[in-house]
C-alpha angles and dihedrals in degrees: 000000000000090000092055094042099048102021091230097173092048090051091047095239140105140216096266093050092048093049092050091047092050092049091048092052090048095051091047093050101032089103088080088073088068104027099051095054091046091055099041094044088069086076093061095263116142109267097207091053090048091056091056093043092050092052094047096044093046091046101047094038092053091047089050090052091049097047100036102038101019089225127143091232126122124207132206140147104306123250111233090024089066090050090050089049094050106033104027104032106029104026097025101044097024094239113158111248090240090061091043089057087051089055090053091048093052093047088052093051091051089048090052091052092048089050094051089049089054093239095124091050089048089054091055092051090051092061111099120237094249092058091046091055091043089053091057091047093046094050088049090055090044096051092045089051090051089050092051090050092048090051092049092239090119119040139172116281117188093205100050102011095245135029145164115295128227114284094236127156097274093049091049091047090050090052090050088052089051091051090049091054091047092052092047090050092050089051090049093239110169114233093026095149094048091047089051093051095048095042093049092048092049094049090049091054093047091053091044095245086131132009127259112248110289090212141347111223133039132162113253116247119252119271092211097103092063109015116109092355095120120128106219098170091050090052092057095072116117095245090066098049091092090053091051089052091047093053090047094048097048094042092047095058096034092053094041091048092050095046092048094048099042095042090050091052090047092053093244093125118088126176090346094307129107116217114236092006092144089057092049091051091047091051090050092053095044090050091055092052092045093047093051090052092054092045115266138108125261115323116217145165113283126230088211084078084083090073090062091045088052087056090055102271109156107154143050089268087079091056093044090052091050091047094051090050091052090052091049091046089071085072098037105046093134090061094046091050091057091068101081130203093258088064098048097037094076089056091057092050091051091049089051089055091049092052093052092067096095096057091096090064092065113093104222090177087069104068092192088069102020101055097051089044091051093049090048098054099034096050096050095073095030094054092034089232134104089199095056092051090054092046093058092041093054094045093048094047094051095041095050093048091050095047094049092050099254099118091133090067091061119098109231090230090055090051091053090049091050092051091049090047091052091048091051091054093048093047 
């Protein structure tokens, strides 16, 4: 049954590998269960309800991706998009959170229409190979940077923006965990990332750097305070059109960037095409609509999926496993909280290294390809945004082609994207 459903032999994987990959993805991304409610609760939304909503949306959306698109990609409320929802739209513009959820709902519906019309898939095919590779590299740098921040290895520095953190016990333990994963990888030990996460967390608990779980099971809070409270009609007013466009724009490039990078690492890309991409994009759009109904900001594909892919995840069984664990996490939040950032951060750094592998395929001697690719991958971590890296990459690629007299080589869709990217920067 599982063989027929997920095509395990065709994808060169097996049940054990997929289960380990799904668990690894979950442990790497489980922080969203705590972070998303913390961010959205600033708007006045009930935090307890948000915890349950986050678990359910991440769980069911990931299962949808796994069953519908057979892709090893998890979904959850997007980081960055939730901050935009809370701090820019609700707190910044004074929009009630109910209307803000309506904005998310409308952007999801428009995304769904664009997906059914094949426009989102057409956009993916218009992206040149050099920018696709640069996207993977850039997200690798970005996720490694996030890991280093989570570990405390890299910290804020007012003089030079960032600097080296204090070499305290948790940082040193995290670096030991990183070294453990590296050694296990060199020795070709399956499940190296998962082993590293669990071993690091356990050692931290033994040496009292973090507490053992205070309990194991708790009933999830009710979703009633936020579920189905969205105000769709209020979100249709002209003053919110720009916000709808902003959500669409950021989610478009974040999700596309993630899908391109993760699918490439999973070997699902062939001759520039990704198998079942329309289904992946449909699942992404449906998840956004579903999430807004239950009471959370835009749901999107997660780059942390790359940690499961690095463990050998190649099919939708990885995503289904992750989704089931998210659903169960609503009942086991004390256990999830026991795995601290210093234990999961090394996994993110390793994944970043994995995703850097394609950089040698970019021809930096050819500035027409090399410069846009460089801007794409360097600006993702520096701007803390996958979308901004893509924006500058698209603009640079189109502008250079135009200025050197090679406009005929530009795909019309790419030209439209570049113009929209330029408009977004100016606005």
